[in-house]
N, C-alpha and C positions, 0 to 999 in steps of 0.2 A: 848726607844724614840730614837734610834739609826739613824745617818745620812750617814752610810759605811756599808752596809750588816750585822747589827747584826739581832736580832730574835725581841726585843721588839715591832715593828711594822711588822713584817712578817706573824705572823698569819693571816691576814685579806687579805692577799695575797697567802697564801696557795693554792697550785693547786687545782682546781676545780674537779680534776678525783676523789679526795677520795669522794665528794656529789655524783658525780655521779654513781659511782661505787657501794656506798651504796645505791642509788635509786634503781639502777637495780638488787640489791642482793634482796630488798624488793618485787622487781617485780612492781615497779612503772615504768613509761614511762617519760624520759628525753625528755623535751620541745627541739624543733629544730626552723628554723627559720620558718616553718609556725603552730609550734603548738598554741594553746589554750591560754588564758591567764594566767601568771604565779600566782599561789596559793600565798596565803598569807604569805610571806619569815618570817623564824625564825630570831627573834632578832640577832643582827650580833654578839655580845658579848656571847650568847647561844651558836651560832653554833660554836664558835672557842676556848670555853672553857676559856674565859675571862670577866669580867666583864659585864653585857650586858649593850648597850646604853640605854637612857632614854626614858620613854614609849612614842611611836610617832614617835620615830626617825625612818625615812625611807629615803633610798638612792635614790638620781637622776639620773635617766639615763642620758646617757653620752650626745645623744646630746641636751639635756636640758640644761645641766651643762654647755655645751658651751655656748648656747645662754643666760643664765643667766648672764654668766661672762661679754660676751659682751655688754649687756644691763647695767651692774653696770657699766662699762666703759664710756658707753655713757654718763649716767647720771654723770658721775665725770668727763667729757672732759671741762666742761665750764670753763677752765683755761685760765687767761689772755695772749695773744700772746706776743710773746717777740721779737725784733728786733736782729738780729744776722749778722756777716759776713759772706758774702758767702762760705768762706772754714769752716765754722762752723754748715753749714744750711744742709748738704749732711744728706738724709734719713728722715728729718723732713717734715713735712705737710704745705703746704702754708695756713696762717692764714688771708689772703688779696689775692683779684685777682692780678697775675701780668699782669699789663698795660705797655704797652710799652711808653719808656720816650723819644723816638726821633724815628725818621723815622729809618725802616731797610732796605736798609743802609742808611745812613744819604747823601749821594750825589752819582750822577753816578759813579760807578766803573769797572773798566777793569775787565772782567771773564777770560782775559788769559795774558800772555805776548805774546808781537807784536807789532804792528803797530795801533795808533789811526789814523783815515784818516778823511780828510772832502772832501767832492764831489767826483768825479768822479776821476779816474786816467789815466795813471802813475802819480806818486806824488813825489814830491820835498820831501826829509827828511832833518828834522832840524838836527841839531848836537847835542843838548843835550837833553837827553830822559826824561819820566817823571816816577818818581818813586813813591813807598805807603809812605805814610807818609809826602809827603810835601806840602806844600800850595797850591794853585788852580793855575796850571799851564797857561800859555799864550794860548789866542783863536787862533784858527786855521783857515786858508782861504781857500777855495775851492783850491783842488790841492796839499795841503799840508799832511804832514803824521809825526807822531814823534813815535820814541819808547817808550813802555810803558809797565810796570811790572803789573802783577797781584794784585790786589786791588786798584791801584793807582787811583788817581781822574781823569776822564774823562775831557781835554779841551773843552770849550764850541765850539759850531758849528760842532763836532765832529759827525761823519755819523755812523761810524761803526769800530770795531776795527779787524783786520786783524791777525790770529795768526802766529807766528815766522814761523811756517812750510807750510805756504801756502802764501809766498812773496819771492820774489829774486830781488835783484837790479843789473840793467845795468851796464855797463861801464862808464857810465856818472852820477851813484849816484842815478838813478831814482828807484823808487819800481815799481814792476808790482806785480799784483795779479795772483796765479795761480789757481786759484778757483773762482766763483764767487762769489762777495762780495751782500750781502743782507743787506739792510739800519737796523741798530739797533745792528747786530751781535755781540755776545759774549761782550755786554755792560749790566751790571747791573744797572737798573734804580733805582733812589731814591724811597725808599719806598715800592720795590718789594717785600720783605717778610713783611712789615708791617708799618701802619702809626702811628705816636704819638698818643696815646692814646686808641689804638687798644687792646684788652684784649686777652693775649699770652696765660695764663692758669687760670684755676679757683680756686677758695678756695678750699682745700683739695686736691689739686695736690702733688704727693710726689717728692720731692726735688732729682731728680737722676743728674747724672753727666751732661747729657745733658741740664737739666733744668738750672743747673750752669753756664754751658756755654752760654744760652741764655738769663739769667739773664743779666750777665757780657756784653754781646752783646750790650742789650737795656739800659745798662747804670747804674744798679743796683750795689752798694756796701754793701748793706745790703738787709735783706729779712725779712718780717713778718711772725713768723712761730709757731707753736704749739710746747711750749717747751717737751722734753724728760721727760715722766714720771721717777720719782724718785723712786727708788727703794733701801729697806735697808734689808739685808738678817742676819738672828738668827739663828745661828745654835744652838739646842740644844742637850743634850747627857753628861753625864757624862763619858762615855766610850771611848771616841774619842781621838785619837792621830792628832797631826799636821806635825810629822816626824818620821821619821825611820819606822821598821816594826812594826806588831803588835805583842803585848807580854801582858803577866799577864793578859789575859781578856781585853786588849783593842783592839779596832781597829782604822786603819786611817779614818779620815773623808775624803769621797769622793766628798761631796757635797759642801763643802766650795771651794774647788777650781774650781768644775764645774759650779755651779750656777751663779755667777758673769759675766764671757763670754758669757753665755749663754742670761742671760738677757740683755746684752748689744747688742748682735746680735738680738735681737727681738726689740731693738731700745728703751731701758731703758737708764737712767742714774744710776748707781751703786754707792750710798753715801758709803756703807761699810759693813762688813761682821763682826759682834758680836757673839762670842761662848758664850754661857751661862750657859752651862752645864744643868744638871736639877734641875732648881731652879726658883720656881714659882714666886718670888718676885722680880728676877731678868729679868723675861720674862713681867710680868707687868709693871715695871719702865721702861724696852725699847720699850715695847707698845706705853704706854702711852706719851711717851717722843718724839717719832720717828715723823721727820719731812718729811717722806716720802709719796708718794703717796700710794705705795704700801709696806706693809710688808711682807715679805715670809720668813716662819717659815720652818725647817725642823725636823719631828718627832714629836712625843706627841700630836696625834691628832686623837688618840683612847680614852679608857676609862679605861686605866690602872691606876696605884698606881702613877707613873712619869708623865704619860700623861698630861700635864696642861695647853696645848691651850684651851681646853672647858671651865674650870675654869676660867682661865685669863678673858677670851672674856665676861663669866659673870659678873665679876666684873667689868670690862670697859663697862656694858651695849651695847654690839655691837650686831648688827641684823644678824643671821646666815642666809645668802641666798642660800648656799648649804652645806650639811652636810652629806657629804658621795656620791660616787657617783658608779652606777653601770660597772665599768669598771674594769679590771684586765689587769696588776697590777694597784696599785694606791686608792683601794677602797675608805680609810677613810680620803682622801682630802677632804679638807674643803673651801670654799670662806666666810668671813664676812666683812660686812660694821661698820667700828670703828665709822666713823663720817661721816658727806656728803661728804667731800673730800676725804677721805683714807680707803682703803681696805685691808685686810689682807688675803692671799692665804696659809693654811696650806698645807705642803707637807708631804705625807708620809717620814719617815726615810729611808726606803730602796732605794739605788739608782735608780733603773729603774722604782721602783714606783713613784720615786720624778719627774722625767723625764715625768711620764704620768700626773702627776698633773700640771707639769708647761705648759706642751702642752693642756690640758684640760680647765684650770683655768686662768693660769697666762698670756699665748700668746693671748686670747681673750679680756680680760681685757686690757693688755697693749695694744695693737692694737687701741683698741677703745678710751682708755685716749689719744694716739695719734692722733687721728683723721683720721686712716690709714682704708681703705677699707678692707674688706675680701676678699681673693684669691678666684678665682672660682673654686669648688671644682673639682677634678679631681681624676680618678682612673684607675688600671691597672690590667688584669688579675693575678691571683697567678700562680706560676710553680708549686707550691707544695699545696696541701690542709693542713688547719691549723684545729685543733679541737679546738671546741669553748666551753666558757663556758655556762650553760642552760639558765641563765639568763641576763649576765651582757656581755657589749661589751669587746672585748680582743684588747691593742694595741701590735702590735709586730713586731719587726725590720727586715728590708727588704733591700736588696739590688737590684737595677734598673737595669735589664739584658736583651735588645734584646726585648724590649716594655712587659717585665714580671716583677713581684713583686717576688722574691725569697726569701721566708722566711729563717730567720737566727737562728740558735741554741743560747744557752747559753741567754733566755729569761725570765729569771725568776727574780722576783721582787727585787732580792737582786743583780742581776748580770748587768754590765755595758759592757761586753765582747761582746755583740750582736749589743747594742746600737753604740758601738765606732767603728764597720765598716758599720754601715748602712748609708742608703740614705736616709732613709723614715722609716716612723710608717706605716703599714698596720691596717685599722680599720675593725677588724673583728668581724662580728654581732653575737648576740645569737646563740647557734648551729654550729656555725662554718662556714667554706667555703670550696669549694670542690677547686681542681685543675682546672684553667682555668675561676673561677670565680672573675668578676671585684669585686674590694674592694676600697674604700676610702682610700687614702694616705695622710698622714702627712708631708711635707717637712720638713725636717731640714736646719737650716739656713745656715750651711756650705756648702750643698748639692746644693745650688743655686749660691752660688759664691764662691771665693776664701776664703779660713778662715781669711787671714790677713786684706780681705775688709769687710768682713761683722763685725768683730770684731773692724775694727779701730774705 
């Protein structure tokens, strides 16, 4: 049930080369991307020498598993909107349309530093200028001008603004234009951007820094948004250390430190991390008593003697939506509905396998719970070919260089060295991918923005 590079959840993610080699020795053809339908699978437990999965257990294809997770999130997204201050709404989704509370700009303003002009020139210049933030200035009469700052309110009867660099004064102090003056130039008229009551953004729009600026300009102090999905992380395994070097059969917990910031980067509010060991009763109490929208467990998703996730879900009457996924690493991940508004994602215990489960099941579910739309799929050609599993999708850490995806080494299920250097995960179809072939890419949150920004 290890959460950091141990063996109890590693066999389900053994390199597929063993199976392929056995097939070749027997004279069997290993299916490629265009092969005929796969034969009936050997029960997962029998194939890897551990207790067999229950009768009828069948892993879900990777694309279908992601769709099921997103569908589960949509079904659970009927949460009440909340009203939050502007500075707390970044990254959330609007639960109500953003309507203009006022005209923008709310009055005629100067678009430039210069002079406000009335009528044709030359103009007599008033001594006192007009600054931004001041009350309505005195009306101008034809032949008058007044110094004006960018953003200042335009006096009545002004016909144009003359930029500072386009005017000169004579020895009598009169202002002359050095370029033609066009009526209305460099004046931002009231309501140029919007009128009061206009819809600025629809329901479902993501609150970005620019949206915060627009909302503030339109007069908002708070926004109605969908709340962040609440997540609780349960780390399983008696063999895990939280400090120091591995020793005496004990290993360091890699997932406890890694998952909370990753989940925050995916838009979740992490309620806490609890380390439960290999204790079925503690696991049952923790899941039954959790207030989270999503419970994430690490390890214990197979069918060994200390793999308690399935039995506990049975006791709770949970509905298994995905029980195993045809993906390497991460095959024994699962998704369950505990109750109508609460789900559980069971991640494998090996670190890279857990990352695979996080992006396969937790990411689409959290995105849907938060009301966010799915990003447009995109791909890049592989710089080097990648060996594939005969039947399962592979997720391979890659760096993006010169419009190519470069596969990284150290991509075994228990390894984090590859993903720590990666920009994305390449989705390698069953049978593998050749050099130059386009593959779908799953972005990592910190590859799209600064680490501090995405985790704030």
